[in-house]
C-alpha positions as CSV (number, residue, x, y, z in Angstrom):
1,X,0.0,0.0,0.0
2,X,1.4,3.4,-1.0
3,X,2.3,5.8,1.8
4,X,-0.3,8.5,2.2
5,X,0.8,12.1,2.8
6,X,-1.3,14.9,4.4
7,X,-0.8,18.3,2.8
8,X,-2.0,21.8,3.8
9,X,-3.6,23.5,0.8
10,X,-4.7,26.8,2.4
11,X,-5.3,28.6,5.7
12,X,-7.9,31.4,6.0
13,X,-9.1,33.3,9.0
14,X,-11.2,36.3,10.0
15,X,-9.7,39.5,11.3
16,X,-9.4,39.2,15.0
17,X,-11.6,41.6,17.1
18,X,-11.3,42.6,20.7
19,X,-13.4,40.3,22.8
20,X,-15.7,42.8,24.4
21,X,-19.1,44.3,23.6
22,X,-17.6,47.2,21.7
23,X,-15.3,44.8,19.7
24,X,-15.2,44.9,15.9
25,X,-16.8,41.4,15.6
26,X,-19.0,41.4,18.7
27,X,-22.2,41.7,16.6
28,X,-21.4,38.5,14.7
29,X,-23.1,35.3,15.8
30,X,-20.3,32.6,16.1
31,X,-22.1,30.3,13.7
32,X,-22.3,33.0,11.1
33,X,-18.7,34.0,11.7
34,X,-17.4,30.5,11.3
35,X,-19.6,29.9,8.3
36,X,-17.9,32.9,6.6
37,X,-14.4,31.3,6.7
38,X,-15.7,27.9,5.7
39,X,-17.4,29.4,2.6
40,X,-14.4,31.6,1.9
41,X,-12.0,28.7,2.1
42,X,-13.8,26.6,-0.5
43,X,-14.5,29.5,-2.8
44,X,-10.8,30.7,-2.7
45,X,-9.6,27.3,-3.7
46,X,-12.5,26.4,-6.2
47,X,-13.4,23.3,-4.2
48,X,-16.8,21.7,-4.5
49,X,-17.9,21.6,-0.8
50,X,-19.7,18.3,-1.5
51,X,-16.2,16.7,-1.6
52,X,-15.4,17.7,2.0
53,X,-15.5,14.5,4.0
54,X,-15.5,16.2,7.5
55,X,-15.2,19.5,9.2
56,X,-13.3,19.3,12.5
57,X,-13.9,22.3,14.7
58,X,-12.2,23.7,17.7
59,X,-14.3,25.6,20.2
60,X,-13.6,25.8,23.9
61,X,-16.8,27.3,25.5
62,X,-19.4,25.1,23.9
63,X,-22.4,26.6,25.5
64,X,-25.2,29.1,24.6
65,X,-24.5,30.4,21.0
66,X,-21.5,28.0,20.7
67,X,-23.4,24.9,21.8
68,X,-24.8,21.9,20.1
69,X,-21.8,21.1,17.7
70,X,-21.1,24.5,16.3
71,X,-19.2,22.9,13.5
72,X,-22.3,21.3,12.1
73,X,-24.4,24.5,12.4
74,X,-21.7,26.4,10.6
75,X,-21.5,23.8,7.8
76,X,-25.2,24.3,7.1
77,X,-25.0,28.0,7.5
78,X,-22.2,28.1,5.0
79,X,-24.5,26.5,2.4
80,X,-22.5,23.3,2.2
81,X,-24.5,20.2,1.2
82,X,-26.3,18.5,4.0
83,X,-24.1,15.4,3.4
84,X,-21.0,17.2,4.8
85,X,-20.6,16.1,8.5
86,X,-18.8,18.0,11.3
87,X,-17.6,17.6,14.8
88,X,-16.5,20.0,17.5
89,X,-13.8,19.4,20.0
90,X,-12.2,21.1,23.1
91,X,-8.5,20.9,23.6
92,X,-8.5,24.3,25.3
93,X,-6.2,26.8,23.7
94,X,-4.9,24.1,21.3
95,X,-8.4,23.2,20.0
96,X,-7.9,24.4,16.4
97,X,-4.4,23.0,16.3
98,X,-5.8,19.7,17.5
99,X,-8.4,19.9,14.8
100,X,-5.6,20.2,12.2
101,X,-3.7,17.3,13.7
102,X,-6.8,15.1,13.8
103,X,-7.6,16.0,10.2
104,X,-4.1,15.2,9.0
105,X,-4.0,12.0,11.0
106,X,-7.3,10.9,9.4
107,X,-5.9,11.6,5.9
108,X,-2.7,9.7,6.6
109,X,-4.7,6.8,8.1
110,X,-6.8,6.6,5.0
111,X,-10.1,7.5,6.7
112,X,-10.5,10.6,4.4
113,X,-9.0,12.5,1.5
114,X,-10.2,16.0,1.9
115,X,-11.0,17.7,5.2
116,X,-11.5,21.1,6.7
117,X,-10.0,21.8,10.2
118,X,-10.8,25.0,11.9
119,X,-12.1,26.8,15.0
120,X,-14.1,29.6,16.4
121,X,-14.4,31.5,19.6
122,X,-16.6,34.6,20.3
123,X,-15.2,35.6,23.7
124,X,-17.3,38.8,23.6
125,X,-20.5,36.8,23.4
126,X,-19.7,33.6,25.2
127,X,-17.2,34.5,28.0
128,X,-14.7,32.1,29.5
129,X,-16.1,29.8,32.3
130,X,-19.7,30.5,31.1
131,X,-20.1,26.7,30.6
132,X,-19.4,26.1,34.3
133,X,-22.8,27.7,35.2
134,X,-21.2,28.7,38.6
135,X,-20.6,25.1,39.6
136,X,-17.5,23.2,40.7
137,X,-16.4,21.3,37.6
138,X,-13.7,19.3,39.3
139,X,-15.2,16.8,41.7
140,X,-14.1,15.3,45.0
141,X,-11.4,13.0,43.8
142,X,-9.7,15.8,41.8
143,X,-9.7,18.0,44.9
144,X,-8.4,15.1,47.0
145,X,-5.4,14.7,44.6
146,X,-4.7,18.5,44.8
147,X,-5.7,19.5,48.3
148,X,-4.0,22.8,48.1
149,X,-5.8,23.6,44.9
150,X,-4.5,24.5,41.5
151,X,-4.3,28.1,40.2
152,X,-5.4,30.2,37.3
153,X,-3.3,30.7,34.3
154,X,-2.1,34.1,35.4
155,X,-0.5,32.7,38.5
156,X,1.0,29.8,36.4
157,X,2.6,32.5,34.2
158,X,4.0,34.2,37.3
159,X,5.4,30.9,38.5
160,X,7.0,30.3,35.1
161,X,8.5,33.8,35.2
162,X,10.0,33.1,38.7
163,X,11.4,29.7,37.8
164,X,13.1,30.9,34.7
165,X,14.2,34.3,36.2
166,X,12.2,36.4,33.8
167,X,11.8,40.0,35.0
168,X,9.1,42.5,34.1
169,X,11.3,44.4,31.6
170,X,12.2,41.2,29.7
171,X,8.6,40.3,29.3
172,X,7.6,43.8,28.3
173,X,10.3,43.9,25.7
174,X,9.0,40.6,24.3
175,X,5.5,42.1,24.2
176,X,6.7,45.2,22.4
177,X,8.4,43.0,19.8
178,X,5.2,41.2,19.2
179,X,3.4,44.4,18.3
180,X,6.3,45.6,16.2
181,X,6.5,42.4,14.2
182,X,2.7,42.2,13.8
183,X,2.7,45.8,12.5
184,X,5.5,45.1,10.1
185,X,3.7,42.0,8.8
186,X,0.5,44.0,8.3
187,X,2.3,46.7,6.4
188,X,4.0,44.2,4.0
189,X,0.8,42.3,3.5
190,X,2.2,39.1,5.0
191,X,-0.7,38.4,7.3
192,X,-3.4,40.0,5.1
193,X,-3.1,37.2,2.6
194,X,-4.7,34.8,5.2
195,X,-7.4,37.3,6.3
196,X,-10.9,37.1,4.9
197,X,-12.3,40.7,5.1
198,X,-15.8,40.7,6.7
199,X,-18.5,42.9,5.2
200,X,-21.2,44.2,7.5
201,X,-24.1,41.8,7.2
202,X,-26.6,43.8,9.3
203,X,-27.5,47.5,9.6
204,X,-24.9,49.5,11.5
205,X,-22.1,46.9,11.1
206,X,-18.9,48.1,9.6
207,X,-16.6,46.1,7.3
208,X,-13.6,44.7,9.2
209,X,-10.3,43.7,7.4
210,X,-7.6,44.2,10.1
211,X,-6.8,42.7,13.5
212,X,-8.2,45.1,16.1
213,X,-5.8,44.3,18.9
214,X,-2.6,45.6,17.4
215,X,-1.3,48.6,19.2
216,X,1.1,50.5,16.9
217,X,1.7,53.2,19.4
218,X,2.7,51.1,22.4
219,X,6.1,51.6,24.0
220,X,8.2,50.0,26.6
221,X,7.3,52.9,28.9
222,X,3.5,52.4,28.4
223,X,3.9,48.7,29.0
224,X,5.9,49.3,32.2
225,X,3.1,51.5,33.5
226,X,0.5,48.8,33.5
227,X,-0.3,47.2,36.9
228,X,0.3,43.5,37.5
229,X,-2.8,41.7,36.5
230,X,-2.9,38.9,39.0
231,X,-1.5,40.3,42.2
232,X,-3.0,38.4,45.2
233,X,-1.7,38.5,48.8
234,X,-3.0,35.0,49.4
235,X,-1.1,33.6,46.4
236,X,2.1,35.5,47.5
237,X,1.9,33.8,50.9
238,X,1.7,30.4,49.1
239,X,4.3,31.2,46.4
240,X,6.7,33.8,47.9
241,X,8.9,33.5,44.8
242,X,6.4,35.4,42.7
243,X,7.5,38.9,41.7
244,X,4.2,40.1,40.1
245,X,5.6,40.7,36.6
246,X,2.7,39.6,34.4
247,X,0.5,42.4,33.2
248,X,-2.3,42.8,30.6
249,X,0.4,44.2,28.3
250,X,2.6,41.0,28.2
251,X,-0.3,38.6,28.1
252,X,-2.6,37.5,25.2
253,X,-5.7,39.5,24.5
254,X,-9.3,38.3,24.9
255,X,-10.5,38.1,21.3
256,X,-13.1,37.0,18.8
257,X,-12.2,35.1,15.6
258,X,-12.5,32.1,13.4
259,X,-10.2,30.1,11.1
260,X,-10.3,27.3,8.6
261,X,-7.6,25.0,7.1
262,X,-7.9,22.9,4.0
263,X,-6.1,19.5,4.3
264,X,-5.9,16.9,1.6
265,X,-4.2,13.7,0.7
266,X,-1.4,14.5,-1.7
267,X,-2.7,12.6,-4.7
268,X,-6.2,14.0,-4.1
269,X,-4.8,17.6,-4.1
270,X,-3.1,16.8,-7.5
271,X,-6.3,15.4,-8.9
272,X,-8.3,18.5,-7.9
273,X,-5.6,20.8,-9.2
274,X,-4.9,22.1,-5.7
275,X,-1.4,23.4,-4.9
276,X,-0.2,22.2,-1.5
277,X,1.8,24.7,0.6
278,X,3.2,22.3,3.1
279,X,3.1,18.7,4.3
280,X,2.3,17.7,7.9
281,X,5.3,15.8,9.1
282,X,4.6,15.0,12.7
283,X,2.5,15.5,15.8
284,X,2.8,15.3,19.6
285,X,0.4,15.9,22.5
286,X,1.4,15.8,26.2
287,X,0.1,16.3,29.6
288,X,2.3,18.2,32.1
289,X,2.2,19.6,35.6
290,X,-1.2,21.2,36.0
291,X,0.1,23.7,38.6
292,X,2.7,25.2,36.3
293,X,0.1,24.4,33.6
294,X,1.7,26.3,30.7
295,X,5.0,24.5,30.5
296,X,3.7,21.6,28.4
297,X,5.2,23.3,25.2
298,X,8.6,22.1,26.4
299,X,7.9,18.3,26.6
300,X,5.6,18.5,23.6
301,X,8.4,20.0,21.5
302,X,10.9,17.5,22.9
303,X,8.6,14.6,22.0
304,X,8.0,15.9,18.5
305,X,11.7,16.4,17.8
306,X,12.6,13.0,19.2
307,X,10.0,11.4,16.9
308,X,11.1,13.3,13.8
309,X,14.8,12.9,14.4
310,X,15.3,16.6,14.1
311,X,17.0,19.1,16.4
312,X,16.0,22.7,17.3
313,X,18.7,23.9,14.8
314,X,16.9,22.1,12.0
315,X,13.7,24.1,12.4
316,X,13.6,27.3,10.3
317,X,10.5,28.9,11.9
318,X,8.6,28.5,15.2
319,X,5.2,29.5,16.4
320,X,5.0,29.3,20.2
321,X,1.6,30.7,21.3
322,X,2.0,33.9,23.3
323,X,-0.5,33.1,26.0
324,X,1.9,35.0,28.1
325,X,5.4,36.4,27.3
326,X,6.8,34.2,30.1
327,X,5.7,31.0,28.4
328,X,7.5,31.8,25.1
329,X,10.6,33.2,26.9
330,X,10.9,30.1,29.1
331,X,10.5,27.8,26.0
332,X,13.2,29.8,24.2
333,X,15.6,29.6,27.1
334,X,15.1,25.9,27.5
335,X,15.9,25.1,23.9
336,X,18.3,28.0,23.1
337,X,16.2,28.7,20.1
338,X,17.1,31.7,17.9
339,X,14.6,34.5,18.8
340,X,14.6,35.7,15.2
341,X,12.9,32.5,14.2
342,X,10.1,32.6,16.9
343,X,6.8,34.3,16.1
344,X,8.2,36.2,13.2
345,X,5.0,37.9,12.2
346,X,3.9,38.8,15.8
347,X,1.8,36.7,18.2
348,X,-1.2,36.6,20.5
349,X,0.0,39.5,22.6
350,X,-0.5,41.7,19.6
351,X,-3.1,39.9,17.6
352,X,-5.2,38.3,20.2
353,X,-6.1,34.8,21.3
354,X,-9.6,33.6,20.4
355,X,-9.0,30.3,22.2
356,X,-10.8,27.9,19.9
357,X,-9.4,29.4,16.8
358,X,-5.8,30.5,17.6
359,X,-4.2,27.3,16.2
360,X,-5.2,28.3,12.7
361,X,-3.7,31.8,13.1
362,X,-0.4,30.3,14.3
363,X,-0.4,27.8,11.4
364,X,-1.1,30.6,8.9
365,X,1.7,32.7,10.3
366,X,4.1,29.7,10.3
367,X,3.4,29.0,6.7
368,X,4.0,32.6,5.7
369,X,7.2,32.8,7.7
370,X,8.5,29.7,5.9
371,X,7.4,30.9,2.5
372,X,9.0,34.3,2.9
373,X,12.3,33.0,4.2
374,X,12.4,29.9,1.9
375,X,12.7,27.8,5.0
376,X,12.0,24.1,5.1
377,X,10.7,23.0,8.5
378,X,8.3,24.8,10.8
379,X,7.2,23.9,14.3
380,X,4.0,25.1,16.1
381,X,3.3,24.5,19.8
382,X,0.5,25.6,22.1
383,X,0.2,25.5,25.8
384,X,-3.2,24.5,27.1
385,X,-5.3,24.8,30.3
386,X,-5.0,21.8,32.6
387,X,-1.3,21.3,31.8
388,X,-1.4,20.0,28.3
389,X,0.3,21.0,25.0
390,X,0.3,20.2,21.3
391,X,3.2,20.4,18.9
392,X,3.0,20.0,15.1
393,X,5.8,19.8,12.5
394,X,5.3,21.0,8.9
395,X,7.5,21.1,5.9
396,X,7.2,23.7,3.1
397,X,6.6,22.3,-0.3
């Protein structure tokens, strides 16, 4: 039996809007927003949607407007044939990346030949923790295992900063670099190639074609003036090593957005006259310490490199999700990676982090970075709530 190869044909996303009531996308229903990128993806690539064998969708807060398998609702809203199925998954911040991995794995295994992987999150309309309904979602056995209790991601980011000796200024400098790189990518059109402009589809709605979170006027001084975001005397008593260095300025933004990725078996792409941009070469997913929570990107990267037989030096571009500056800086210090190869077009600190959709934005930026630098291998990794992480290896074609 011939070896099957999963290739990435295209990546498309919405502009990202600030995740608040006044945000640029806040008036969009999440089903309608996701349907836009699904329709835009097949139209841009002249693909008959009837050929799509599955639509795998990342979405973290699957309640209210995002409930009931939002992937299926969006498939129907996009006008796809009713024969096209869909499934929705929650791998926390890595949900869209996991959707891509599952799609590629299905292609390699021979379960399908043409798949869309994507994600959506409308954080302005369906806020984080809304699905808990005010209830304890852990259970007695969980609490018995961690009697002192785990902590929120902001405290985990502080613990990472303390462990790796990352001061406030270093984190703020990284945040400033994210905005500067994102602004440069917008100016050159690098990121615009992946963005589907949204026309106002209701009275009073304005067209949106740019990411709303980018702050071109930010400076190191402005970032330094922001108060620590998670300061808590009780936590300091428990963790005296914390220096309160994490602020809203060096953390990712609450954001609305959606993405879609077209993945095909290589011979199917050729038969349909689709031009692959990259092949999916490897995957890894890990669990890690749920207290530190966000350090899983390190063992996930190690696992992926070990499986692929590559080293950090073999990778030409990295996308490490900027959940917090401390996460990326700790990853960089652990591997000794060249900072010029990390998040070359800016990251979530500047562009935002719609948690169910961010994996597609990272993948799009990774592809653009490889294409513009003529690099070969790209590695994407994403920390996730609960102490998990995904890593994906691609090769430019």
